[in-house]
C-alpha positions in Angstrom: 52.2 28.5 61.8 54.2 26.6 63.5 54.5 26.8 67.0 56.8 26.7 69.5 57.8 24.1 71.2 57.9 24.4 75.0 60.3 24.2 77.4 62.1 20.7 78.0 60.9 20.8 82.2 58.2 23.2 82.1 55.7 20.5 83.1 56.9 19.9 86.3 55.5 22.9 86.9 51.8 21.8 86.7 49.4 20.9 88.9 48.3 16.8 89.0 45.1 18.6 87.9 46.9 19.3 84.4 47.7 16.2 83.6 43.6 15.5 83.9 44.1 13.5 86.6 45.6 10.3 84.7 47.6 8.2 87.6 50.9 7.2 87.2 51.0 3.2 88.1 54.8 1.9 88.3 56.0 -1.1 87.1 56.4 -4.3 88.7 59.7 -4.9 87.6 60.7 -1.3 88.5 64.3 -1.0 90.0 64.9 0.4 93.2 67.3 3.0 91.7 68.8 3.7 88.5 72.3 5.8 87.4 71.9 7.8 84.0 74.1 7.5 81.1 75.4 9.2 78.4 72.5 8.1 74.9 69.9 7.9 78.0 66.5 9.5 77.2 63.5 10.9 79.5 61.2 8.2 77.9 63.6 5.5 78.3 64.4 6.4 81.8 60.6 7.2 83.2 59.6 3.6 80.9 62.1 1.6 83.7 60.4 3.0 85.8 56.6 3.6 85.0 53.9 1.8 82.7 52.7 5.2 81.2 56.4 7.1 80.6 54.7 10.1 79.3 53.1 10.7 82.7 56.5 11.3 84.6 55.5 14.9 85.4 53.1 13.4 88.1 55.9 11.7 90.3 59.0 14.1 89.7 60.4 15.8 93.0 62.5 18.7 91.6 64.6 19.7 94.8 65.0 23.6 94.4 68.6 23.4 96.0 69.9 22.2 93.5 70.7 24.9 90.4 68.7 23.6 87.6 67.0 20.8 89.5 64.5 19.4 86.8 67.2 18.9 84.4 68.9 15.1 85.0 72.9 14.9 83.7 74.6 11.2 83.1 75.5 10.3 86.7 72.7 11.0 88.5 70.9 8.3 90.4 67.3 8.3 89.9 65.2 6.9 93.0 62.1 5.5 93.4 60.7 6.7 96.6 57.2 6.9 98.6 55.7 9.7 99.6 52.3 9.6 102.1 51.5 6.8 99.9 52.7 8.5 96.6 55.4 7.0 93.9 58.1 10.1 93.3 61.2 10.1 91.4 64.2 12.1 92.7 67.8 12.6 90.8 70.2 12.8 93.6 74.4 12.3 93.1 73.4 8.6 95.7 70.7 6.3 95.9 68.9 8.0 98.8 68.9 7.3 102.2 73.4 7.1 101.4 75.8 9.4 103.5 76.6 11.2 100.1 73.2 11.9 99.4 73.1 15.6 99.6 72.2 18.8 97.8 75.3 20.5 95.5 75.2 23.1 92.9 75.9 21.7 89.5 78.2 22.8 87.3 77.8 20.4 84.3 76.9 22.7 81.1 73.5 22.7 79.9 73.6 20.9 77.1 74.5 17.5 78.5 71.7 17.2 79.9 69.5 14.6 79.0 66.7 15.3 76.7 63.8 14.1 76.5 63.9 12.4 73.3 66.7 11.8 71.5 67.3 14.8 69.1 69.3 13.9 67.5 66.8 11.4 65.6 65.0 14.7 64.6 67.4 16.4 63.6 66.0 16.7 59.7 62.3 17.7 60.5 63.2 20.2 63.1 66.5 22.3 60.8 64.7 21.2 57.5 61.0 20.3 56.9 58.9 23.6 56.4 55.3 23.6 55.4 55.1 26.8 52.6 51.3 28.1 52.7 49.9 27.9 49.0 50.7 31.8 48.1 54.5 31.5 49.7 55.1 28.1 47.0 53.5 29.3 44.1 55.6 32.8 44.6 58.9 31.1 45.4 62.2 32.1 42.9 63.0 29.0 41.4 66.3 27.1 39.7 65.8 27.1 35.9 69.6 26.3 35.3 72.8 24.9 36.2 76.6 26.7 35.1 77.6 25.2 31.8 74.6 23.4 30.9 74.9 20.9 34.0 72.1 19.0 34.7 73.3 19.2 38.1 75.0 21.8 40.4 76.6 21.6 44.3 78.9 23.2 46.0 80.6 26.1 44.3 78.2 26.2 41.0 76.1 28.6 40.1 72.9 28.1 39.8 70.2 30.4 38.0 67.5 31.4 39.5 64.1 33.1 38.1 61.5 35.6 40.2 64.2 36.5 43.0 63.8 40.4 44.2 66.9 40.8 46.5 70.1 42.2 46.4 73.5 41.1 46.2 75.3 39.4 49.0 72.3 37.1 50.8 71.6 34.5 51.8 69.3 31.7 50.9 68.1 28.0 51.5 68.0 26.1 48.6 64.6 23.5 49.2 63.0 21.0 47.3 59.4 19.9 47.2 58.0 17.2 48.8 54.6 16.6 49.6 51.3 18.3 49.2 48.6 18.0 51.8 45.3 18.8 51.0 42.2 19.1 53.4 38.9 17.5 52.1 35.3 17.6 53.1 34.5 15.6 56.7 33.4 12.6 56.4 30.2 14.1 58.4 29.2 17.4 59.0 30.4 19.2 61.8 33.9 17.2 62.2 37.3 18.7 60.6 38.0 18.3 57.1 40.0 15.3 56.4 44.0 15.6 55.1 45.6 13.4 52.7 48.8 13.6 51.3 50.3 13.6 48.0 53.7 13.3 46.5 56.1 13.9 43.2 56.0 10.3 41.7 59.3 11.5 39.5 61.2 14.5 40.0 60.1 17.9 40.6 58.9 18.7 37.4 56.4 21.0 38.3 53.3 22.3 40.5 51.3 20.5 38.0 53.0 17.6 37.7 52.5 16.6 41.4 50.9 13.3 41.3 48.7 11.7 44.3 50.7 8.5 45.8 49.0 8.5 48.4 45.6 8.9 50.0 42.1 7.7 48.6 41.4 7.7 44.7 38.5 10.5 46.1 41.1 12.3 46.3 42.2 12.5 42.9 38.9 14.6 42.1 38.3 16.6 44.8 37.1 20.1 43.6 35.7 21.5 46.8 38.8 20.5 48.9 41.9 22.7 49.4 45.5 23.1 49.6 46.4 22.9 53.3 50.4 23.5 52.5 53.5 21.9 50.6 55.9 20.6 52.8 59.8 21.4 51.5 62.8 19.7 52.6 65.7 22.4 52.9 69.0 20.8 52.0 71.7 24.1 51.4 72.2 27.0 51.0 73.3 30.1 48.7 74.8 33.5 48.1 73.2 35.7 45.6 76.3 37.3 42.9 74.1 38.9 40.8 71.0 40.5 40.1 68.4 40.2 37.4 65.1 39.2 36.1 67.7 35.8 35.6 70.1 36.3 38.6 73.0 34.2 40.1 72.8 31.7 43.3 76.6 30.4 44.4 75.9 27.5 46.3 77.9 27.9 49.4 76.6 24.3 51.0 74.6 21.4 49.5 73.3 17.6 51.0 72.4 16.9 47.4 72.9 18.3 44.1 71.1 21.2 43.0 68.5 20.9 39.9 66.1 23.0 38.0 62.6 23.6 39.8 64.4 23.3 43.3 63.4 26.1 45.4 64.4 29.2 47.2 63.3 30.0 50.4 64.5 32.6 52.9 66.8 30.8 55.7 65.1 30.8 59.2 67.6 31.2 62.3 65.8 29.2 64.5 61.6 28.3 64.3 61.4 25.9 67.2 63.0 25.3 70.9 65.1 21.9 71.0 63.2 21.2 74.3 60.2 19.6 74.9 58.4 17.2 77.6 55.6 14.2 76.8 52.3 14.3 78.0 48.8 13.6 77.4 46.7 15.3 75.5 43.4 18.0 77.3 41.8 16.5 74.5 41.8 14.0 72.1 41.5 15.6 68.0 38.6 14.1 66.3 40.1 11.8 63.2 43.3 11.8 64.4 45.4 9.2 61.5 48.8 8.2 59.9 48.8 10.2 56.5 52.4 9.9 55.3 56.1 9.0 56.0 59.4 10.2 55.9 61.5 8.2 53.8 59.7 5.6 53.9 57.4 3.3 51.7 55.1 0.7 53.0 55.7 1.4 57.1 58.3 3.0 59.7 59.3 1.6 63.6 60.6 3.2 66.6 62.9 6.7 66.7 61.1 7.3 63.1 59.0 10.7 61.8 55.5 10.0 60.5 52.7 13.0 59.4 49.7 13.1 61.3 46.5 14.4 60.8 45.6 17.2 62.4 47.7 20.4 64.0 47.5 23.2 65.8 44.1 24.6 64.9 42.4 21.4 66.1 44.4 21.5 69.6 47.4 19.2 68.6 50.8 20.6 70.4 54.1 19.7 71.2 54.9 17.2 73.3 51.3 15.8 73.4 51.8 11.6 73.4 49.2 9.0 71.8 48.5 5.4 71.4 48.7 4.1 68.0 45.8 1.4 66.5 46.0 -0.8 63.4 41.7 -0.7 62.3 40.7 -3.9 62.8 39.7 -5.6 59.3 37.4 -8.1 58.0 37.5 -12.0 57.8 35.8 -14.8 57.0 34.4 -17.6 58.8 35.7 -20.7 57.2 34.9 -22.3 60.1 30.8 -22.0 60.1 30.8 -21.2 56.7 33.1 -22.9 54.2 33.3 -21.9 51.1 30.7 -22.8 48.4 28.4 -23.7 50.9 24.9 -22.7 51.1 24.7 -21.7 54.4 27.6 -19.3 53.4 25.3 -18.3 50.8 22.3 -17.6 52.4 24.2 -15.2 55.2 27.4 -13.8 53.4 26.6 -11.3 56.4 27.2 -13.1 59.3 29.9 -15.2 57.7 32.1 -12.3 57.9 33.7 -11.8 61.2 35.1 -7.8 62.1 38.2 -8.3 64.0 39.3 -5.2 66.2 42.0 -3.1 66.7 44.9 -3.7 67.1 47.5 -2.0 69.4 50.8 -0.2 67.8 52.7 1.7 69.8 53.4 5.4 71.1 53.7 8.4 68.9 54.9 11.5 70.4 54.2 14.8 68.5 57.6 17.4 68.3 56.4 20.0 65.4 53.2 21.4 64.7 51.6 23.5 61.9 47.9 24.8 61.3 46.3 22.2 59.9 49.4 19.2 60.4 52.2 17.7 63.2 55.3 15.8 63.0 55.5 13.1 65.5 58.4 10.6 66.2 57.4 7.1 66.9 59.0 6.4 70.4 57.6 2.7 70.6 55.4 -0.4 69.3 55.2 -4.4 69.0 54.2 -3.5 65.0 55.1 -1.1 62.9 53.1 1.7 61.7 51.4 2.3 58.6 49.8 4.8 56.6 45.6 4.9 57.9 46.6 3.6 61.8 44.6 5.7 63.7 45.7 7.5 66.9 43.7 7.4 70.7 44.3 8.9 73.7 47.8 7.2 75.5 47.3 3.9 77.2 
């Protein structure tokens, strides 16, 4: 079940203890003030002042005399000052201490306020990605043919649908299956299940033709596992023109061509809120890792989306920020244990060095379901890969 996204600056009202007591450290190279520009995000602005930008609620000083005091707009001046020895960030019309720095009533439209993260990067995943449970997926009506025996359909074409029980004139969304998420037995007793992803290697040919492309070989034969959900991508809409055993649907909008096997799903008016804020998790979910990408094969970088192995039932909520690490690998010590040497032969374990895990970057969760969640890569030193592990933010 999708968890509603939190209001943009609700976190500003939280006490410091709600943020787990972690101090917000100021960067040594911080500016004294910064003028907000169009296109900035709250994360980017906070990163200019703080070593850990997700802790900005600790140091934000809202002005209660200003309408919408928790919002920041282009042209605002963000100023760093100290009160009782503690750093505080505040927004005003001019840097603090200047003559024109006084409370004012703002008339700027709310939609022009600076967002915590670039919502334009998430548009497809907020509007178009859904996770259907197994029953909803298997019962969903599907396209069986296109008018005039065409292989593909587009805007203005009729498509023929089986399993559609509705009335003429009803609007529906067109969706295409992308990935199936499967829960496997945990590695240790008492731990949450492991989540693996499988996706079609070829154009969708039916639910039984979905083949594994991600995950370990054990996921091929997991008889005691169960389906977590089917991810689908909503790419168009249509209107029912005729109802029957095989119904007709007029395609009124489509991002790409409709084909046989595409699903018909209800239209969601607004399944989410568009405002939320980064914050550290109250409790770290167990065994949290990257299990899938969208629009990528080997790795993703900043402002791209990853799928995580834990969801709402595991305590993950929207806005939670995590640090990504690459698991350490094994390396041969060729200096002390050269190839084909007696020493290496007699001490095979000692000849192998276990390398420590490597810092990759930060990911912020922006949409959650029961057992999986979507995260946006906020920054990083290297690309994020499948299997990378997530830890408490640092």
